[in-house]
C-alpha positions in Angstrom: -10.8 4.1 78.0 -7.3 4.4 77.2 -6.1 7.7 75.5 -5.3 5.8 72.2 -8.8 5.0 71.5 -9.8 8.5 72.9 -8.2 10.2 70.1 -9.4 8.2 67.0 -13.0 8.0 67.8 -13.0 12.1 68.5 -11.2 12.8 64.8 -13.9 10.6 63.1 -16.6 12.0 64.7 -15.8 15.3 63.2 -14.8 14.1 59.9 -18.0 12.4 59.1 -20.3 15.4 60.0 -18.1 17.9 57.8 -18.4 15.8 54.8 -21.6 14.7 54.8 -22.5 18.2 54.8 -20.0 19.5 52.3 -21.4 16.2 49.3 -25.0 17.2 50.2 -24.7 20.7 49.2 -22.2 20.0 46.6 -25.0 17.1 45.2 -27.9 20.2 44.8 -26.0 22.8 43.4 -24.6 20.1 40.6 -28.2 18.9 39.7 -29.6 22.0 39.1 -26.3 23.1 36.7 -26.9 19.9 34.8 -30.4 20.4 34.2 -29.9 24.0 33.1 -27.2 22.9 30.9 -29.7 20.1 29.0 -31.9 22.4 28.3 -29.5 25.1 26.9 -27.9 22.5 24.9 -31.3 21.3 22.9 -32.6 24.7 22.6 -29.2 25.6 20.6 -29.1 22.4 18.5 -33.3 22.9 17.9 -32.4 26.7 16.9 -29.2 25.7 14.3 -31.1 22.9 13.0 -34.0 25.3 12.3 -31.6 27.6 10.7 -30.0 25.0 8.4 -33.9 24.0 7.1 -34.9 27.7 6.8 -31.6 28.1 4.6 -32.2 25.5 2.3 -35.4 25.4 1.3 -34.7 29.6 0.8 -32.1 28.1 -2.0 -34.9 25.5 -3.2 -37.2 28.4 -4.0 -34.8 30.4 -5.6 -33.4 27.4 -8.1 -37.4 27.3 -8.7 -38.0 30.9 -9.7 -34.5 31.0 -11.4 -35.8 27.8 -13.6 -39.2 29.7 -14.0 -37.2 32.5 -15.7 -35.3 30.2 -18.0 -36.6 30.4 -21.4 -35.8 27.3 -22.0 -38.6 26.0 -20.1 -41.3 28.2 -21.7 -39.7 27.0 -25.8 -40.2 23.4 -24.5 -43.5 24.1 -22.8 -44.8 25.3 -26.4 -43.2 22.5 -28.0 -44.8 19.9 -25.9 -48.0 21.8 -26.2 -47.9 21.7 -29.8 -47.1 18.0 -30.0 -49.6 17.1 -27.4 -52.4 18.5 -29.8 -52.0 16.2 -32.7 -52.1 13.0 -29.9 -55.4 12.8 -30.1 -57.9 10.9 -27.8 -56.4 8.9 -24.8 -53.2 10.8 -24.6 -52.6 10.1 -21.0 -52.8 5.9 -21.8 -50.8 6.2 -25.0 -47.9 8.6 -23.4 -47.6 6.3 -20.0 -47.6 2.9 -22.2 -44.7 4.4 -24.3 -42.4 5.8 -21.1 -44.1 3.7 -17.9 -45.1 0.5 -19.5 -43.0 -0.3 -22.5 -40.1 1.4 -20.8 -37.2 -1.1 -21.0 -35.3 0.8 -17.9 -36.7 -0.7 -14.3 -38.9 2.2 -11.8 -36.5 4.3 -10.5 -34.5 4.2 -14.0 -37.3 5.2 -16.3 -35.6 8.9 -16.4 -32.7 6.9 -18.8 -35.0 6.7 -21.5 -34.6 9.7 -24.0 -37.2 9.5 -26.8 -39.9 6.2 -27.4 -39.4 7.3 -31.0 -42.9 7.2 -31.9 -44.4 10.6 -33.0 -43.2 14.1 -33.3 -43.7 14.5 -28.9 -41.0 12.0 -28.6 -38.7 14.3 -31.2 -39.4 16.9 -28.3 -38.8 14.8 -25.5 -35.4 13.5 -27.1 -34.4 17.5 -27.8 -35.1 18.7 -24.0 -35.0 15.4 -21.5 -30.9 15.5 -20.8 -31.1 19.0 -20.4 -33.9 19.0 -18.0 -32.7 15.4 -16.6 -29.3 17.0 -15.6 -30.9 19.5 -14.1 -33.1 17.8 -11.8 -30.1 15.3 -11.0 -27.5 18.6 -10.3 -29.9 20.5 -7.9 -31.4 17.4 -5.8 -35.0 17.7 -6.7 -36.9 14.7 -7.0 -39.1 15.3 -10.2 -39.7 18.1 -12.4 -43.2 18.7 -13.9 -44.0 21.2 -16.7 -48.5 21.9 -16.5 -50.1 23.8 -19.3 -53.1 25.8 -18.5 -55.5 23.1 -19.3 -54.0 21.1 -15.9 -52.6 18.3 -18.1 -48.8 17.6 -17.1 -47.3 17.5 -20.5 -43.6 16.7 -18.8 -41.9 15.0 -15.7 -38.5 13.4 -15.7 -39.0 10.7 -13.5 -42.0 9.4 -15.5 -43.8 7.9 -12.8 -47.5 7.3 -12.5 -48.7 11.4 -12.5 -47.0 11.5 -16.0 -49.3 12.6 -18.7 -52.5 12.9 -16.0 -54.4 16.3 -15.1 -54.6 18.2 -12.5 -58.2 19.8 -13.0 -60.4 16.2 -12.9 -57.6 13.7 -12.6 -57.3 11.9 -9.4 -54.3 14.3 -8.3 -57.1 17.1 -8.2 -57.0 17.2 -4.4 -53.1 15.8 -3.9 -50.6 18.4 -3.5 -49.7 18.8 -7.3 -53.3 19.6 -7.7 -53.2 22.4 -4.8 -50.3 23.6 -6.1 -51.9 24.2 -9.8 -54.8 25.5 -8.3 -53.0 28.1 -6.1 -51.3 29.5 -9.1 -53.6 29.5 -12.7 -56.8 29.2 -10.8 -56.1 31.8 -8.6 -54.2 33.8 -11.1 -50.8 34.3 -9.1 -48.1 35.0 -11.7 -45.4 35.9 -9.3 -46.3 33.9 -6.4 -44.3 30.3 -5.3 -47.3 27.9 -4.2 -46.3 25.1 -1.4 -48.0 22.1 -0.8 -47.1 20.6 2.1 -46.2 16.5 2.8 -49.2 14.9 2.7 -49.7 11.2 1.5 -48.6 10.5 -2.1 -48.9 7.1 -4.4 -46.2 7.8 -6.9 -43.4 8.9 -4.2 -41.2 6.0 -2.6 -41.4 7.2 0.7 -45.1 7.4 0.4 -45.3 11.0 0.9 -44.3 14.0 -0.6 -44.3 17.9 -0.8 -44.3 20.3 -3.9 -43.6 23.8 -5.2 -44.2 25.6 -8.1 -44.2 28.9 -10.4 -46.0 30.4 -13.2 -44.3 30.5 -16.8 -45.4 33.7 -17.7 -45.5 35.5 -21.1 -46.6 38.9 -22.2 -50.1 37.4 -22.1 -49.9 36.4 -18.8 -49.5 32.9 -17.4 -49.0 30.1 -20.0 -48.2 27.0 -18.0 -46.7 25.9 -14.2 -43.0 24.7 -13.7 -43.5 22.1 -10.3 -40.9 20.4 -8.5 -41.5 17.3 -5.9 -39.5 18.6 -3.0 -36.0 16.9 -2.0 -36.8 15.0 0.9 -33.3 13.5 1.1 -31.4 16.5 1.8 -34.3 18.0 4.7 -33.6 14.1 6.0 -29.4 14.6 6.1 -29.9 17.8 7.7 -32.2 15.9 10.7 -30.1 13.0 10.7 -27.3 14.9 12.1 -27.0 14.1 16.1 -23.9 16.4 17.1 -24.3 16.7 21.0 -26.8 14.3 21.5 -25.7 11.7 22.6 -26.8 8.1 21.5 -30.6 8.4 22.0 -30.7 11.8 20.7 -32.0 13.1 17.2 -33.9 16.0 15.4 -37.6 15.2 13.9 -38.9 17.6 11.7 -42.9 18.3 12.6 -46.1 19.9 10.8 -48.5 22.0 12.4 -50.2 19.2 14.4 -47.1 17.6 15.7 -47.0 14.5 13.3 -43.6 13.9 11.9 -42.5 14.9 8.0 -39.4 13.0 8.0 -38.6 9.4 8.5 -36.6 8.8 11.8 -33.6 7.1 11.6 -34.0 5.6 15.2 -37.2 3.6 14.4 -37.5 0.7 12.3 -40.5 1.3 10.8 -41.6 4.4 9.0 -42.4 7.2 11.0 -44.2 9.5 8.3 -47.1 11.5 8.8 -47.6 8.6 11.6 -45.9 9.5 14.7 -46.3 12.2 17.2 -43.8 14.2 19.1 -45.4 16.6 21.8 -48.2 17.4 20.4 -50.0 19.9 23.2 -46.1 21.7 23.0 -46.4 21.8 19.1 -49.8 23.7 19.5 -48.2 26.2 22.3 -45.1 27.6 20.2 -45.2 30.9 18.2 -43.1 33.0 16.9 -39.4 32.7 16.7 -39.0 31.7 20.5 -37.5 28.0 21.6 -39.2 26.3 24.3 -38.2 23.4 25.8 -39.3 21.0 28.4 -40.1 17.1 28.5 -43.1 14.9 27.5 -43.5 10.9 27.0 -44.7 8.8 24.4 -42.5 8.7 21.4 -39.9 5.9 21.4 -41.7 4.9 24.8 -38.8 7.2 26.7 -39.2 10.1 29.2 -37.5 12.8 27.2 -36.3 16.2 27.2 -37.4 18.2 23.9 -36.5 21.8 22.4 -39.2 23.3 19.8 -38.5 25.8 17.1 -40.5 26.9 14.5 -40.4 27.3 10.7 -42.7 29.6 8.7 -41.8 28.2 5.2 -44.7 29.6 2.6 -47.5 28.6 5.6 -46.3 25.0 6.5 -45.5 25.7 9.8 -42.8 23.2 10.3 -41.2 22.5 13.6 -37.7 21.5 14.8 -37.5 19.3 17.6 -34.6 18.3 19.5 -35.2 15.2 21.5 -32.7 13.2 23.9 -33.8 10.5 26.6 -33.8 12.2 30.3 -32.1 8.7 31.0 -29.0 9.9 28.9 -29.0 13.6 30.4 -29.3 12.6 33.7 -26.7 10.1 33.3 -24.4 12.9 33.9 -26.1 13.9 37.2 -25.8 10.5 38.2 -21.8 10.1 37.5 -21.6 12.9 39.5 -23.3 11.9 42.6 -21.4 8.5 42.3 -18.3 10.5 42.0 -19.0 12.6 45.0 -20.2 9.5 47.0 -17.0 7.9 46.3 -14.7 11.1 47.0 -16.6 11.5 50.1 -15.8 8.0 51.2 -12.4 8.4 50.1 -12.1 11.5 52.2 -13.7 9.5 55.0 -11.3 7.1 55.3 -8.5 9.0 54.3 -9.4 11.1 57.4 -10.3 7.7 60.0 -6.6 6.7 58.5 -5.3 9.9 59.8 -7.0 10.3 63.0 -5.7 6.6 64.0 -2.1 7.4 62.5 -1.9 10.8 64.4 -2.9 9.2 68.3 -0.9 6.4 67.3 2.2 9.0 66.8 1.6 10.0 70.5 0.4 6.3 72.2 3.2 4.1 70.4 6.5 5.7 71.7 5.3 5.8 75.3 4.3 1.6 75.1 7.6 0.9 73.3 9.6 3.1 76.2 6.9 1.2 79.2 8.3 -2.2 77.4 11.9 -1.3 77.1 12.3 -0.9 80.4 10.5 -3.8 81.2 12.8 -5.8 79.2 16.3 -3.8 80.7 14.9 -5.0 84.5 14.9 -8.5 83.2 18.9 -8.1 82.4 18.1 -7.6 78.5 21.1 -5.0 77.4 20.1 -5.7 73.6 17.5 -3.3 73.4 16.6 -0.8 71.2 14.8 2.6 72.4 13.3 4.8 70.1 12.5 8.4 70.1 15.6 9.6 71.8 15.9 12.6 69.1 12.7 13.8 70.1 12.4 17.3 71.6 9.5 16.8 73.7 8.9 14.8 77.2 9.1 11.3 75.3 12.3 12.2 74.1 13.7 13.1 77.8 11.8 9.4 78.9 13.8 7.5 76.1 17.1 9.1 76.9 16.7 8.5 80.7 16.3 4.6 79.6 19.1 5.0 77.5 21.7 6.1 80.3 21.0 2.3 82.1 21.0 0.9 79.1 24.5 1.5 78.1 25.7 1.3 81.7 24.8 -2.6 81.5 26.2 -2.9 78.1 29.7 -1.4 79.1 29.6 -3.7 82.2 29.2 -6.7 79.6 32.0 -5.7 77.5 34.4 -5.7 79.7 34.0 -9.0 81.3 34.1 -10.6 77.6 37.2 -8.9 76.6 39.3 -10.4 79.6 38.2 -14.2 78.5 39.3 -13.2 74.9 42.8 -12.0 75.6 43.6 -15.2 77.2 42.7 -17.7 74.4 44.2 -15.4 71.6 48.1 -16.0 71.9 48.0 -20.0 71.9 45.3 -20.1 68.6 48.0 -17.9 66.5 51.0 -19.5 67.4 49.3 -23.4 66.2 47.8 -21.3 62.9 51.3 -20.3 61.6 52.7 -24.1 61.9 50.2 -25.5 59.7 50.5 -22.8 57.3 54.0 -23.7 56.9 53.8 -27.4 56.6 51.3 -26.9 53.5 53.3 -24.3 51.7 56.6 -27.1 51.8 54.3 -29.7 50.2 52.8 -27.6 47.6 56.2 -26.5 46.1 57.6 -30.1 46.2 54.2 -31.5 44.0 55.5 -28.1 41.5 59.0 -29.6 41.2 58.0 -33.0 40.6 55.5 -32.3 38.2 57.6 -29.5 36.2 60.4 -32.7 35.9 58.2 -35.4 34.7 57.2 -32.2 32.1 60.7 -32.0 30.8 61.5 -35.4 30.8 59.0 -35.9 28.3 59.9 -33.3 26.2 63.5 -33.9 26.1 61.9 -37.4 24.5 60.4 -35.2 21.9 56.9 -35.3 23.4 55.0 -32.2 22.8 51.7 -33.4 23.6 53.0 -33.1 27.0 50.6 -30.8 29.4 51.0 -29.8 33.4 47.0 -29.8 34.0 47.1 -29.6 38.3 47.7 -25.8 39.1 50.6 -25.1 41.3 50.5 -23.2 44.5 50.1 -19.1 44.0 53.2 -18.0 43.7 54.7 -20.7 41.2 51.7 -21.2 39.2 53.1 -18.6 36.4 56.0 -21.5 35.8 53.1 -24.0 34.8 51.3 -21.7 32.6 54.8 -20.7 30.8 56.1 -24.2 30.5 52.3 -25.2 28.7 52.8 -22.6 26.7 56.3 -23.1 25.2 55.3 -26.6 24.4 52.2 -25.6 22.6 53.7 -22.9 20.6 56.3 -25.7 19.7 53.7 -28.3 18.3 52.0 -25.6 17.1 55.2 -25.0 15.0 56.0 -28.3 14.1 52.5 -29.1 13.2 52.9 -26.6 10.4 56.1 -27.7 8.9 54.9 -31.2 8.5 51.6 -29.8 6.6 53.9 -28.1 4.6 56.6 -31.0 3.8 53.1 -33.0 2.4 51.8 -30.0 0.7 55.3 -29.8 -1.5 55.6 -33.0 -1.5 52.2 -33.2 -3.9 52.8 -30.3 -5.3 56.1 -31.4 -6.6 54.9 -34.7 -8.2 52.4 -32.7 -10.4 54.8 -30.5 -11.3 56.8 -33.1 -12.8 53.8 -35.0 -14.2 53.2 -31.8 -16.0 56.5 -31.0 -17.2 56.4 -34.9 -18.6 53.0 -34.3 -20.5 54.4 -30.9 -21.4 57.4 -32.5 -23.1 55.5 -35.1 -24.8 52.7 -32.4 -26.7 55.4 -30.1 -27.6 57.0 -33.1 -29.6 53.7 -33.3 -31.0 52.8 -30.0 -32.0 56.0 -30.0 -33.8 54.6 -32.2 -36.3 51.2 -30.5 -36.5 53.0 -27.1 -37.7 54.0 -29.0 -40.2 50.9 -29.9 -41.8 49.5 -26.4 -41.2 51.7 -24.8 -43.6 50.4 -27.2 -46.1 46.9 -26.5 -45.8 47.2 -22.8 -46.0 48.1 -22.9 -50.0 44.9 -24.7 -50.5 43.2 -21.9 -48.5 44.6 -18.9 -50.7 43.5 -20.1 -53.9 39.9 -20.5 -52.5 39.9 -16.7 -51.1 40.5 -15.9 -54.4 37.9 -17.4 -56.0 35.6 -16.4 -53.2 36.5 -12.5 -54.2 35.6 -13.0 -57.6 32.3 -14.4 -57.1 31.4 -10.9 -54.6 31.8 -8.7 -57.5 29.8 -10.6 -59.6 27.0 -10.5 -56.8 27.5 -6.6 -56.5 26.9 -5.8 -60.0 23.3 -7.8 -59.3 22.6 -5.7 -56.6 23.0 -2.5 -58.3 20.1 -3.6 -60.9 17.9 -4.4 -58.2 18.4 -0.8 -56.7 17.5 1.0 -59.7 13.8 -1.0 -60.3 13.1 -0.2 -56.3 13.9 3.3 -57.0 11.4 3.2 -59.6 8.4 1.5 -57.7 9.0 4.0 -55.0 8.3 7.3 -57.3 4.8 5.4 -58.6 3.7 5.2 -54.9 4.4 8.5 -54.2 1.7 9.4 -56.9 -0.5 6.9 -55.4 -0.2 8.7 -52.3 -0.7 12.6 -53.7 -3.6 11.1 -55.7 -5.3 9.7 -52.6 -5.1 12.8 -50.2 -7.0 15.1 -52.9 -9.7 12.5 -52.7 -9.7 12.7 -48.4 -9.6 16.4 -49.1 -12.8 16.4 -51.7 -14.4 14.4 -48.8 -13.7 16.8 -46.2 -15.7 19.5 -48.4 -18.6 17.6 -49.0 -19.1 17.2 -45.0 -19.2 20.8 -44.4 -21.9 21.4 -47.0 -23.8 18.8 -46.0 -23.6 20.3 -42.1 -24.9 23.2 -43.9 -27.9 21.7 -44.8 -28.2 20.0 -41.5 -28.3 23.3 -40.1 -31.2 25.1 -42.6 -33.0 21.9 -41.5 -33.0 22.8 -38.2 -33.7 26.1 -38.6 -36.6 25.5 -40.8 -38.2 23.2 -38.2 -37.7 25.8 -35.4 -39.9 28.7 -38.1 -42.3 25.6 -38.6 -42.7 25.2 -34.8 -43.2 28.8 -34.3 -45.9 29.3 -37.4 -47.5 26.1 -35.5 -48.3 28.0 -32.3 -49.1 31.3 -33.9 -51.7 29.3 -35.5 -52.9 27.7 -33.0 -53.2 31.3 -31.4 -55.4 32.1 -34.6 -58.0 29.9 -33.7 -60.0 28.3 -36.3 -58.8 30.3 -39.0 -55.2 29.2 -38.3 -56.0 25.6 -38.8 -55.2 24.9 -42.1 -52.0 27.0 -41.6 -51.3 25.3 -39.0 -51.3 21.8 -41.2 -48.6 23.1 -43.8 -46.9 24.2 -40.6 -47.0 20.9 -39.9 -45.6 19.7 -43.1 -43.1 21.8 -43.4 -41.7 20.9 -40.1 -41.8 17.2 -41.1 -40.2 17.5 -44.1 -37.6 19.7 -42.5 -37.1 16.7 -40.2 -37.3 14.3 -43.4 -34.0 17.0 -44.9 -32.2 16.8 -41.7 -32.5 12.7 -41.3 -31.2 12.6 -45.0 -28.6 15.0 -44.5 -27.5 13.3 -41.9 -27.3 10.0 -43.4 -25.4 11.2 -46.5 -23.0 12.9 -43.7 -22.7 9.7 -42.4 -22.0 7.6 -45.9 -19.6 10.6 -46.6 -18.1 9.9 -42.6 -17.6 6.5 -44.1 -16.4 6.8 -47.1 -14.0 9.5 -45.6 -12.3 6.8 -43.2 -12.3 4.5 -46.1 -9.8 7.0 -48.1 -7.9 7.7 -45.2 -7.3 3.6 -44.9 -6.6 3.5 -48.5 -4.0 6.5 -48.1 -2.7 4.7 -45.0 -2.2 1.2 -46.9 -0.7 3.4 -50.0 1.9 5.0 -47.5 2.9 1.6 -46.5 3.5 0.1 -49.4 5.6 3.5 -50.2 7.8 3.1 -47.0 7.8 -0.7 -48.0 9.8 -0.5 -50.8 11.5 2.4 -49.5 12.8 -0.1 -47.0 13.6 -3.0 -49.3 15.6 -0.1 -51.5 17.9 0.5 -48.5 18.0 -3.5 -47.6 19.4 -3.7 -51.2 22.0 -0.9 -50.7 22.9 -2.4 -47.3 23.8 -6.2 -49.5 25.6 -3.9 -51.9 27.7 -2.4 -49.5 28.0 -5.7 -47.6 28.9 -7.8 -50.4 31.7 -5.3 -51.4 33.2 -5.5 -47.9 33.5 -9.5 -48.8 35.3 -9.0 -51.7 37.6 -6.6 -49.8 37.8 -8.9 -46.9 38.9 -11.9 -49.2 41.3 -10.1 -50.5 42.8 -8.6 -47.3 42.8 -12.6 -46.2 44.8 -14.3 -48.9 47.7 -11.3 -48.2 46.9 -12.7 -44.3 47.5 -16.2 -45.1 50.6 -15.9 -46.4 52.0 -14.1 -43.1 50.2 -16.9 -41.5 52.4 -19.3 -43.3 55.8 -17.3 -41.8 54.4 -16.9 -38.4 53.9 -20.9 -38.3 57.6 -21.4 -39.3 58.4 -19.7 -36.5 56.2 -21.1 -33.9 58.3 -24.0 -34.4 61.3 -23.2 -33.7 59.8 -21.6 -30.7 58.3 -25.1 -29.9 62.2 -26.7 -30.3 63.0 -24.3 -27.7 60.2 -24.9 -25.2 60.9 -28.6 -25.1 64.9 -28.3 -23.8 63.4 -25.7 -21.4 60.9 -28.6 -20.3 63.7 -31.0 -19.5 65.3 -28.7 -17.0 62.5 -27.9 -15.3 61.8 -31.5 -14.7 65.7 -32.0 -13.2 65.0 -29.2 -10.8 61.7 -30.8 -9.6 63.3 -33.7 -8.6 66.0 -32.6 -6.5 62.9 -30.3 -4.5 61.2 -33.8 -4.1 64.1 -35.1 -2.5 64.8 -31.9 -0.1 61.2 -32.3 1.1 61.6 -36.2 2.1 64.6 -35.3 4.2 63.1 -32.2 5.9 60.0 -34.7 6.6 62.3 -37.1 8.1 63.6 -34.8 10.6 60.5 -33.9 11.9 59.1 -37.2 12.1 61.3 -37.4 15.1 58.8 -35.4 16.8 55.6 -36.9 18.7 53.1 -33.9 18.1 49.4 -33.7 19.3 46.8 -34.0 16.5 49.6 -36.1 14.3 48.8 -39.8 15.4 50.5 -39.6 18.8 48.6 -39.7 22.3 52.1 -38.1 24.7 53.4 -41.9 25.3 56.9 -40.5 24.9 59.8 -39.7 22.2 60.3 -43.4 21.0 56.0 -43.8 20.5 56.8 -40.2 18.9 59.3 -41.6 16.2 57.4 -44.9 15.6 54.4 -43.3 14.4 56.0 -40.7 12.2 58.0 -43.6 10.6 54.5 -44.4 8.3 54.7 -40.9 6.6 58.4 -40.8 6.5 58.1 -44.2 4.2 55.0 -42.9 2.3 57.2 -39.8 1.1 60.3 -42.0 0.6 58.2 -43.9 -1.8 57.0 -40.9 -3.6 60.7 -39.5 -4.2 61.4 -43.0 -5.7 58.6 -43.0 -7.9 59.6 -39.1 -8.9 62.9 -40.6 -10.0 61.7 -43.3 -11.8 59.6 -40.6 -14.3 62.2 -38.6 -14.5 63.3 -39.2 -18.2 60.3 -38.8 -21.0 58.3 -41.8 -21.8 58.9 -43.0 -25.6 56.1 -42.5 -27.9 53.9 -45.7 -28.4 51.5 -46.6 -30.8 48.5 -45.1 -28.6 49.8 -41.6 -28.7 48.3 -39.0 -30.4 49.2 -35.8 -31.7 47.8 -32.4 -30.1 45.9 -30.3 -32.3 47.3 -26.5 -32.2 45.2 -22.9 -32.2 46.8 -22.0 -35.3 45.4 -25.5 -37.4 41.9 -24.5 -35.7 42.1 -21.6 -36.8 43.2 -22.4 -40.5 40.3 -24.9 -40.6 38.1 -22.5 -39.7 38.6 -19.9 -42.6 38.7 -23.3 -44.8 35.3 -24.0 -44.1 33.6 -21.1 -44.1 35.2 -20.3 -47.9 34.6 -23.9 -49.2 38.2 -25.1 -49.5 39.0 -27.9 -51.9 39.1 -31.5 -51.5 42.8 -31.1 -50.3 42.1 -29.2 -48.0 39.2 -31.0 -46.9 41.0 -34.3 -46.7 44.0 -32.9 -44.9 41.8 -31.7 -42.1 39.7 -34.7 -41.5 42.9 -36.7 -41.4 43.4 -35.0 -38.1 39.9 -34.6 -36.3 40.8 -36.9 -34.1 43.8 -35.0 -32.6 43.7 -34.0 -29.1 44.0 -30.1 -27.8 46.6 -28.5 -26.5 
């Protein structure tokens, strides 16, 4: 067998054996560690949930104890007991009809009804119910019951089917509430909290319920029981926490028989008092220890479980932390697959490394043998690897390289001799050919440049040298093109400016002629304006006199509004005194209402004492009931009177507001009259000032007439200058027209073509110049000419229309309405 096969085979066998042994040992050690870790996690979770539930149950018990010591509960108990005695026979049917059958709110919301408003029981219910309802909602209880010593549930918050029933003889005698009542009253346990474990209960939404109660005491002993339905939701919330239990894990609460007392979120149906979880292990648990193990059956899974016991008032609950063994063992499967994958990867890497290492030894030897074979056949282009190695393979490679170098040197000497003979003849032929090509390129450049200069001398600025010259002369072609381009651009801009000058001078001549004509018309308008000013002055004086008369009328109106404001102020004061008197009456009614409440409370206490006196106190009890009803009617009447006075006070307040608004309106009217007086005074003063101003305007119009005549002379001078400017532009356009420009109608044909193409532009310019000369003199006014109205005339007409000018001014303005503006 070859060495290249023996070495990899030996390395592979050693690698497989070592990696296999290490993998098996790792799997066994990791399996034991993961199992212990799973049990440790479940035990810690079960112990933590137990502590949470115990802490919460202790807080509920403390809340119940504090509630039983609240004086409000004892006072409410006495009030409900007293009213219960007056309900007569069939009390259960009466109260359930009022608060369940006839309750306008659906089941689950019946606690929203404060009173049925039928008898004194409903009044007591209205007084205490909102406070007890807030207590239940704030503490999370499912219901609160007050039970008398005869077993009657005389009050409950949520008004379910257990309301107004009896716990001694009714259907709830053997249920949770009956057991709590018996454990307190019948067993005479005034200081003990009694708990009834979860059991089927029809009045509960979940179908099961647990109850806790405590005695209500007085100096004579137990007077009643306060009882709550345990808040299942909070316990379920604690159990629903699956942190650390993965996808299949959960914590459940079991009773002493291993049956679930809180529903599981992992199953679609209800598990309460139905599903069993490891009952054999639950029976074996004892004390505060936490046990762990596995079991089958629950949720059809094989599960790991940890159990911790809760001892609460004899309930002996058990908290169980459950997780599917498949999920808890998933880490083991993952680790096993990981170890196998790593082992396989290490095996493959080790085999590859073995093969690579053996090939590093055998490959250089094979390469040297092949190189020697090719060198023997005459191939001197071979490459010999391993010459730089310091081992025996390197010595062999360097020996073969000596033979190869000798053969290469021999071939090189023969080739140099052949090349020296051919080289001199080829160099001579190449020099002659390069000289002929250079001469031909120079002649082409000279001919092209001569043709371009000839076209340029003929005025053709569209000429360009497109064919490149030889490298040494191509800079001359580029400079020629740049010069022609620059000259073409300059003359194009000159031509464009000439056209613009011709257009501008034409517009300027037309504007100057129009200005001359309008200046003459403006002079005529100023003469008519002076005549209209006299009429306006007379109108302004008449307006000033009418403004003085209006001032006197406004002063009289202001005095009347001042007197009205004083009367309104007196009315506001009177209404304010009425409002204060209403407030005093309301205070007196409040005192009467308090007296009625105290009388009601005293009557209630008297009724309690009469009930304690037995048969001898019946007559006194009747009197106390009549006094109580009288006090209630007094409170109701006082409340009605108070409402009427409140409404009267609101109406008085509204009347005060309306009278006050009337006073404010009159004050505002007085202020407006005062403002009008000031405005009319200002108008009179302005009219007097306008009379003086119109005189000054008349003088200004005369001055404007003189200035207009001077402007006419200036316009004639401007017209002569624009004519000379137009002639110069036409001459300059003729000079530029001798050149043929790119983009100006030429195609680069020659100077003659350029001049011919520019002729239409020069002819148009000459025609425009001739037209301007013809229009140099102003045209005479014909029958269609109309004078132009001036800004001064427009101002005078506006003033005349504002103050009602006379008929003469109107006629003058109407005769000029069709003037054009300047």
